[in-house]
C-alpha positions in Angstrom: 49.6 70.1 129.0 52.7 70.1 131.3 52.5 70.4 135.0 54.0 73.9 134.8 51.3 74.9 132.2 48.5 73.6 134.4 49.8 75.6 137.4 50.1 78.7 135.2 46.5 78.2 134.0 45.3 77.9 137.6 47.0 81.2 138.5 45.5 83.0 135.5 42.0 81.7 136.0 42.1 82.3 139.8 43.8 85.7 140.2 44.4 87.1 143.7 44.2 83.7 145.4 47.8 83.0 146.6 46.8 80.3 149.1 45.1 78.3 146.4 48.0 78.8 144.0 50.4 77.6 146.8 48.4 74.5 147.5 48.1 73.6 143.8 51.8 74.2 143.1 52.9 72.1 146.2 50.8 69.1 145.1 51.3 69.2 141.3 55.1 69.7 141.4 55.4 66.5 143.4 53.4 64.5 140.8 55.9 64.6 137.9 57.3 61.1 138.5 53.7 59.8 138.6 52.6 61.5 135.4 55.8 60.3 133.7 55.0 56.7 134.7 51.2 56.9 134.0 50.6 58.6 130.6 46.9 57.7 130.9 46.5 60.4 133.5 47.8 63.1 131.1 45.7 61.7 128.3 42.5 61.9 130.4 43.5 65.4 131.6 43.3 64.4 135.2 45.5 67.3 136.4 43.4 69.9 134.5 40.2 68.4 136.0 41.4 67.9 139.5 42.4 71.6 140.0 38.9 72.8 138.9 36.1 72.5 141.6 33.1 70.5 140.5 30.9 73.2 142.0 31.3 76.6 143.7 28.4 78.1 145.7 28.6 81.6 147.1 25.6 83.1 148.9 24.4 86.1 151.1 24.0 85.5 154.8 21.9 88.3 156.5 21.4 88.1 160.2 20.2 90.4 163.1 22.6 91.4 165.9 21.5 92.0 169.5 21.0 95.7 168.8 18.3 94.8 166.2 20.6 95.8 163.3 20.9 93.7 160.1 24.4 92.5 159.3 25.4 90.8 156.1 28.1 88.3 155.5 29.1 86.0 152.6 28.8 82.3 152.8 30.3 79.7 150.5 30.7 76.0 149.9 33.3 74.7 147.3 32.6 71.1 146.3 35.9 70.1 144.8 36.0 66.4 144.0 33.6 63.6 144.7 35.3 60.8 142.8 35.7 58.5 145.8 32.7 59.6 147.9 30.5 62.5 149.0 32.2 65.9 149.5 33.7 66.1 153.1 35.3 69.0 154.7 34.8 71.6 157.4 33.2 75.0 157.6 35.4 77.9 158.7 33.9 81.1 160.2 36.7 83.8 160.2 37.1 87.3 158.8 39.9 86.0 156.5 37.6 83.7 154.6 37.3 84.3 150.9 37.2 82.0 147.9 41.0 81.5 147.7 41.2 80.2 151.3 38.3 77.9 150.8 39.7 76.6 147.5 43.0 75.9 149.1 41.4 74.0 151.9 39.1 72.1 149.6 41.9 71.1 147.3 44.0 69.8 150.2 41.0 67.9 151.5 40.8 65.8 148.3 44.1 64.1 149.0 43.8 64.1 152.8 40.5 62.3 152.6 41.8 59.8 150.1 44.6 58.9 152.5 42.2 58.0 155.3 41.0 54.8 153.5 37.4 56.1 153.9 35.1 56.9 151.0 35.1 60.7 151.2 35.6 63.3 148.5 37.0 66.8 149.1 35.1 70.0 149.9 35.3 73.0 152.1 33.1 76.0 153.1 32.6 78.9 155.5 32.0 82.5 155.9 33.8 85.8 156.7 31.6 86.0 159.9 33.6 86.3 163.1 32.1 84.5 166.1 34.6 86.1 168.5 32.9 88.7 170.6 29.4 87.6 169.5 26.7 86.5 171.9 25.3 83.0 171.7 22.1 84.4 170.3 24.0 86.3 167.6 25.9 83.2 166.6 22.7 81.2 166.6 20.9 83.7 164.3 23.9 83.7 161.9 24.1 79.9 161.8 20.4 79.7 161.1 20.6 82.1 158.2 23.7 80.4 156.9 22.1 76.9 156.9 18.8 78.3 155.4 20.8 78.6 152.1 23.4 75.8 152.6 20.9 73.0 153.3 19.8 72.8 149.6 23.4 72.0 148.5 24.3 69.3 151.0 23.1 65.8 151.9 24.4 62.7 153.7 25.3 61.1 150.3 26.2 64.4 148.6 28.2 66.7 150.9 28.7 66.3 154.7 30.3 69.5 156.3 32.1 69.5 159.6 33.7 72.2 161.8 36.9 74.1 161.3 38.3 77.4 162.7 35.4 79.3 164.3 33.0 76.4 164.1 32.9 74.2 167.2 30.2 72.3 169.0 28.1 75.3 169.6 28.0 76.3 165.9 27.4 72.7 164.7 24.5 72.5 167.1 22.8 75.6 165.8 23.5 74.6 162.1 22.1 71.1 162.6 19.0 72.4 164.4 18.2 74.7 161.5 18.9 71.9 159.0 16.6 69.5 160.9 13.8 72.1 161.1 13.9 72.9 157.4 14.2 69.4 156.1 12.3 67.4 158.7 15.2 64.9 158.6 17.6 63.5 161.2 20.5 62.2 159.3 24.4 62.4 159.2 24.5 65.7 157.4 27.0 67.3 159.8 29.8 65.8 161.8 31.2 67.1 165.0 27.7 66.7 166.6 27.3 66.4 170.4 27.6 62.9 171.6 24.0 62.8 172.9 22.5 63.4 169.4 24.6 61.5 167.0 28.2 62.6 167.6 31.2 60.4 168.0 33.5 60.0 170.9 37.1 61.1 170.1 35.9 63.7 167.5 37.0 66.7 169.5 40.4 65.1 170.2 40.9 63.5 166.8 43.0 66.1 164.9 45.4 66.7 167.7 45.6 63.1 168.6 46.1 62.1 165.0 48.9 64.6 164.6 50.8 63.2 167.5 50.1 59.6 166.4 51.7 60.5 163.0 54.7 62.1 164.7 55.1 58.9 166.8 55.1 56.8 163.6 57.7 59.0 162.0 59.9 58.8 165.1 59.6 55.0 165.1 61.4 54.9 161.7 64.4 56.2 163.6 64.0 53.8 166.5 62.7 56.7 168.6 59.4 57.8 170.3 57.7 60.8 171.9 58.9 59.7 175.3 61.0 62.4 176.9 60.7 64.9 174.0 60.2 68.6 174.5 57.5 69.9 172.2 56.6 73.3 170.7 52.9 73.7 170.0 51.2 76.7 168.3 47.6 77.6 168.7 45.4 77.0 171.7 42.2 75.9 170.1 40.9 72.4 169.7 43.8 70.9 167.7 46.5 72.3 169.9 44.7 71.4 173.1 44.4 67.7 172.3 47.9 67.5 170.7 49.2 68.7 174.0 47.1 66.1 175.9 48.2 63.2 173.7 51.8 64.2 173.7 51.7 64.3 177.5 50.2 60.9 177.6 53.1 59.6 175.4 55.6 61.0 177.8 56.5 64.3 176.1 56.6 67.8 177.6 54.8 70.6 175.7 56.2 74.0 176.6 54.3 76.5 174.4 50.9 77.6 173.2 49.8 80.7 171.3 46.9 82.6 169.9 46.6 85.6 167.6 47.8 87.9 170.4 51.1 86.1 171.1 52.7 83.1 172.7 53.4 81.6 176.2 56.5 79.6 177.2 56.2 77.3 180.2 59.5 75.4 180.6 57.8 73.1 183.3 55.3 71.9 180.7 51.6 72.4 180.1 49.9 69.4 181.8 47.6 68.4 184.7 45.9 71.4 186.2 47.6 73.8 183.7 46.1 71.9 180.8 42.7 71.9 182.5 43.0 75.7 182.9 43.7 76.1 179.1 40.6 74.0 178.3 38.4 76.2 180.6 40.1 79.4 179.4 39.6 78.7 175.7 36.4 76.7 175.6 34.4 78.2 178.4 35.7 81.7 179.2 36.8 82.2 175.5 39.8 84.1 176.9 43.2 84.9 175.6 46.4 82.9 176.1 48.2 85.8 177.9 45.9 85.0 180.9 47.7 81.7 181.3 51.0 83.6 181.6 49.5 85.9 184.2 48.1 83.0 186.2 51.2 80.8 186.3 53.9 83.4 186.2 55.4 82.4 182.9 56.7 84.4 180.0 54.3 85.9 177.4 55.7 87.1 174.1 53.2 89.5 172.6 52.8 89.3 168.8 55.3 86.4 168.5 54.9 82.8 167.4 56.4 80.1 169.6 59.2 78.8 167.4 62.3 80.3 169.0 62.8 77.8 171.9 64.9 74.7 172.2 62.8 71.6 171.5 62.8 68.2 169.9 59.4 68.3 168.2 57.3 71.1 166.7 53.6 70.9 166.1 52.1 73.9 164.2 48.4 73.7 165.1 47.1 77.2 164.5 46.6 78.3 160.9 48.0 78.5 157.4 51.4 80.0 156.7 52.3 80.4 160.4 55.9 79.3 160.0 58.2 81.3 157.7 61.8 80.6 156.5 63.6 82.3 159.3 61.4 80.6 162.0 62.1 77.2 160.3 65.8 77.8 160.4 65.5 78.9 164.1 63.8 75.5 164.9 66.6 73.6 163.1 69.2 75.5 165.1 67.4 74.8 168.3 67.3 71.0 167.9 64.0 70.2 166.3 64.2 66.7 164.7 60.5 66.1 163.9 57.7 68.5 162.8 54.1 67.5 162.1 51.5 69.9 160.9 48.3 69.9 162.9 47.0 72.9 160.9 46.4 73.1 157.2 49.4 74.3 155.2 51.0 76.1 158.2 54.5 76.2 156.6 55.4 78.5 153.7 57.2 76.7 150.8 60.6 78.2 151.9 60.1 76.8 155.4 59.4 73.3 153.9 62.6 73.6 151.9 64.5 74.3 155.2 63.0 71.1 156.8 63.9 69.0 153.9 67.4 70.4 153.5 68.0 69.7 157.2 66.7 66.1 156.8 64.3 66.2 159.7 61.1 64.1 159.9 58.5 66.3 158.3 54.8 65.3 158.3 52.7 67.6 156.0 49.2 68.6 157.0 47.4 66.4 154.5 48.9 63.4 156.2 49.5 64.5 159.8 46.3 66.3 160.5 44.0 63.9 158.7 42.8 62.4 162.0 40.0 65.0 162.3 38.3 64.2 159.0 39.0 60.5 159.6 37.0 60.6 162.8 34.3 62.6 161.0 34.1 59.7 158.6 33.9 57.3 161.6 31.0 59.5 162.9 29.3 59.1 159.6 29.8 55.3 159.8 28.2 55.1 163.2 25.3 57.3 162.1 24.7 55.0 159.1 24.6 51.8 161.1 22.8 53.4 164.1 25.5 52.5 166.6 27.9 54.3 168.9 31.4 53.0 169.6 33.2 53.5 172.9 36.1 56.0 173.2 38.6 53.2 173.2 37.1 51.6 170.0 37.0 54.9 168.2 40.5 55.8 169.3 41.8 52.4 168.1 40.2 53.1 164.7 41.9 56.5 164.6 45.3 55.1 165.5 44.9 52.4 162.8 44.0 55.1 160.2 47.0 57.3 161.1 49.4 54.3 161.0 47.9 53.4 157.6 48.4 57.0 156.3 52.0 56.9 157.4 52.5 53.6 155.7 50.8 54.7 152.4 53.0 57.9 152.3 56.1 56.0 153.1 55.6 53.3 150.5 54.6 55.8 147.8 57.6 58.0 148.5 59.9 55.0 148.2 58.3 53.5 145.1 58.7 56.8 143.2 62.3 57.4 144.3 61.9 59.8 147.3 62.3 57.6 150.4 61.5 59.4 153.7 59.9 62.3 151.9 56.3 62.4 153.3 55.3 65.4 151.2 56.0 63.4 148.0 54.5 60.3 149.5 51.3 61.8 150.8 50.6 63.7 147.6 51.3 60.8 145.3 49.3 58.2 147.4 46.3 60.5 147.7 46.4 61.6 144.0 46.7 58.1 142.6 43.6 56.9 144.5 41.5 59.8 143.3 42.9 59.8 139.7 42.2 56.1 139.3 38.6 56.7 140.5 38.2 59.5 138.0 39.5 57.3 135.2 37.1 54.5 136.2 34.1 56.9 136.1 34.8 58.5 132.7 35.1 62.1 131.5 32.6 64.2 133.4 
C-alpha cells in the first residue's frame, strides 16, 4: 500500500477528525525516502500499523458540582504505540477534547518520545471537562471520578500519563491521590508530581526551556544565538511562561503573550517584576492576560494572536493550529528568522510551507517541544532509582537531550537528502527508531 493509500485509509476509517488526519499526513508524506530505501518497512506493513492505536479507551466521568448537581463528562486514553517503552503522554482537560484531538496528540507523541533517547512509547488522554471557573473542590471531585476509571488501564511499566492543557500541579495531585487510594501503591504512575512527593525539579520549566534550547541550537548552525533577539511568544500558560524566562536568561527580549481573549505587546520586554506578575496572574489568580496590559499600560489586542509585530524569533506556545498562512507571511515580512513550536502542531500546513519557502530555521513541535516529556521521563528515572537530582543536574540532562534531538533531526535530514529541514529530519529519525523496534518484536 502506498503512502497516499495509507493516508486515504486513515481518513476513511477516522471521519470527522481533521487534526488526526493532518498529523498523519504531515508525518507520512515526509517518509517516502525512508520507505523507498527500506522495503522491509513496507513488507511488514509498518505504516498501516503505526497509524492505528494499539488501544482506545473511552469512558464516562460523572461528578458532583458545588450545587449538588451531577455533571457528566467524557474521558479517554488512547494508547498509540508501545514498541520502545510504556505509553507516555499527557492528559488534556479542555472543552475541545474529542477522540480526533487525542489521536493527533498521541500520534505525534510516538515520534517525539522516540527522539528523546528515553524508552517511552506514545499515548495521550483527557476529557472535555473545563477546569476554568471551577472551584478546587469541583476539580478534585472530577479528578477522583476520572481516575476511578483510568487507574485500571495504566501502570508504571504500562502507561504513565502526565499533564497537558488544563492539567497542572493541582490536577496531578488530585489524580495521584485517588490512584494511590484505590491501588494502595506509591509508584511513578504520573509525572508532573509536586517535588515533595516524587516530582522532578525542572519539570514545570521543561517544555518552555527545551523549546528555547532547541531554538538556540538551530541558531548556532548559522553562527548566531538568542543574545539580543526580539521574541514573539503566544500563550501565557506553563510553556509560554518558562520559554520567556529562558529566553530572557539567554539575552533575548520577549515582547508578547496571549490567551484565548487576545494578546499583549510590551516593547520593553516581559522580564523581572513583569514576568513575576504573569506567574502570579496565571498560576495563582487564574486571571486573563488583558490585566497585564491594564497594570503596565501596554497595548492589548482583543481577539488577536501576537504575530504581527517585528521580531527575530517566534515561539508559538499556545495550542494547535494557532498560526495560519497569512500570519506566517506576516512574520516573514516582519523579520522572523527562526521559529520553534512550544505547542503541539500550532502551525497549519500552509503556514509551514511559508516557513520553508522563506528558508527560515523552523523547529517542529515533535522536536522543539520534546523537553516536557523528556523531563517527565527523567522524573520516572528518579522515581525508579529512589533519588532526586538537583535543579542543575536535571537541567543539564534536559539540555543534553535537546541538543541530541537537534543532532538526530539534522543528521537524518541530511542523510535522506533534505539538509536543514527539521520537519523531515525529526519525522524520519523518530520513525526509524520505532519502526525498527516494531520489526524486532514481530507482527502483533
